N, C-alpha and C positions, 0 to 999 in steps of 0.2 A: 401654215410658213411665217419664216421670223418676217416683221414686216423693216428693221433695218437693212434688211443683205438686198430686198423688193428695190427699197424707198433708189436708193441710188441708181439705177438703175428706170425708173420709170419715172424716171425728174424732168425724161426730153420734153419734146415739145406736144405737147395733148391736143393741135390743133392741128397735126397735119394728118389727112386721112387716106390711104393707107385704098386699090383698088377695090369696088365691091363686084362680084359674080353673081349674087343672087339678090333683088331688093329687095325690100321687106318695111308691109307698114310701117307710121308712125309711130307705135305702141308704149305705151309709156306705164307708169305707178302709177294710181291717184290715191294717194291715202284720207285718213282725218287729218296728217296734225305737218301733211308736206309741208317744207319751208320754205326747203329747194330745187333749187330743176337747175339741167346743163351747168356748165363752167366744170371744169378742169374736175378728172378723176382726183380721189385721193386716196392716199396707198393704203389705205383699206378697200376699197371699193378695187383696183387693185390684186390685193391678195382673195378680195371674194368671186376676180372674175377666171382669174388664175386656177380657185379651186371649183370653178363651175365650168371650166374648159376642165380638165383633168380629171372630173365625177361623169361626164357626162360621152368625156371620149375612149375611158373603161367599158363607161359604158355597148359603145360602139365596136368597140374592139373582141367584145364580147359575145355577137352575131348579130347585134340590129343594125341593116342597112337602112344611115340615115344618110340623106340628103342633105344640100346643103342650109340649104331654106326652112328642114327639121330641128337636123343640126343646129343651129343656132336659135331656134325659137325653143326650147331644150336647159341651153345655155341662158339664154336669158326668162325664162319660167328660175332655171332655179337661184339665179342670179336675185331675183322678184321676193323670192322665198325666207332666202336669207339676209336683204340687208336690212339692215337696223342702222344707216345711217340717215335716214331722212333726204334720201335725194333721188330721183326720177328719171329712166335713163331707155331708153331705144331696144332697139335689139340689134338695127343701127350701129350708134352711137358704143352701141357691147363689141361687135366684130372694126367697127372702125380700132378703138380703144387697146380691142389685143393684136393689130398689125403691127401697133407702135411696142406693145413690151412685146412681141414675135421677133421686131426688128433686132430692138436693144438689145435682147439675152442672145439671140445669134451676133451680134458684135459684138460681149462680153466671153463670149461662147468660144470668140475666136483668137481674142487674145492673150485665153489663158493656153491657148492650144500652143500659141510662138509662144508664150514666158517658158514651158512645160518641154517644150524642144530644143529652147534653146538649155537651158538645163538639163539635158539629158544632153545637149555638145558637146559640154566638158568646163561649162558654167565664166564664172572672169576666170580673168589671167593667174590671178591665186588658186583656183580652184586646178587647174591645167598644169600649174608650178608644184604642186600638196600632191597631186597623179602620179607626175613626174619622178620623185624624192619616191615615192612611196613605192614604186616598179622598179628603181635603183635600188633601194634597201631587201626589193627580195629575190631579184637575180644577184645583192653581194650576196644573200642570206645563203640559197643553190647556192654557188659556189662554194660558198665556206662546209655547205651539209658533202657538194660533191669532192672536193680534197679531202676531208673528216672518214668519208668510204673507202676513198684510197690509202690516206693510211691505215687505216684497220687491213684491209686489204694487205697492204706490202707486212704490216706486223703478225696478220694468220699464216700467212707464205713462211713469213719467219719462221715464228713457231713449227710450223708444221716440219720444218727443215730441221728446225736442230733437235724437233724428235725424230728424225729420222737419223741423226745422228747421232743422234742418244739409241738408238734402239740398234743399227748397226756396229758402235761403239760397243753395245753387252752384249751383241755376240760375238763378237770376235774375240771378246774374253774370255766367253766361253767354251769357242773351238780350242785358243790356244789350254783353256786349263783340261780339259777334254786329255787335249793331246800328249797335255806333261802325265794328267791320268796313264792313258796308253802307258809312253815310257816308263813310267815308273812301276805300274804294273807288270811289264814285259820283264823288264831287267828282277822284278823280286821272282813272278815265273819265273827263269834262268839261272839263277844266284844252285850253285851247287853248296845243300848245307849239311854235304858229308864231315866237311872241313870245319864247319862249328858247333861248340862245346853241344851240351844236351840242351838250356837253354838259346838258348840265339834257334840252335835247328828246329827249335817247337814252335818257336816263336813267326817265324819265318814259312814254314809246318801249315800255320793254324793262316798263316796272310799269306800262301795260296791255296789254300781251301775255301778261303770266303771270294780268294778275283776268278773262281773258276766256278764256283755255283754263279755270282752275279753276274758272268759271260754265258751263262746258261739262261739264265734268266731273259738277257739280254736278243 
């Protein structure tokens, strides 16, 4: 755990004791080079206490049913085994200090929750104005896309009508040519070739044969 992160939230009053549900014997570490006893907890000691609490709590989560007294005895033991700061602490003092740490941590969590909730609600007035501008830009873009789509539909319909018109015009022209052909072929078929010279008679008789052959196929 980063000592610089923990320090601001552990700098509160260290003399205020939290209510203790279980009483513990005043057992303290005795070392050959013990030069400091009692006094305020250092940041390093706070970090070690948090580490002890986390490790013993994980132990409990894994299935060890621990009563409060036994739980704090294990924390005290862990603290003693890893304490390199030449201080002596009792189980009672560790539990009291943990109460202060827990209280300040809860306060910090509450402040963070309020900050996050305020940010989610829209942030500053500038943020809200920016969001409104973004929404307006999206509306304008959506309207533009809708207008473009309508124009594309109109153009598509116009081309469709033009295509229909061209097809109809082609059909009309085709029908006109068919009728003219029928009239012309009818005129040729009814021509009197007896009054023609040999050359003309041969030409028109040949046309009559072609017309007759095509009509048979149709």
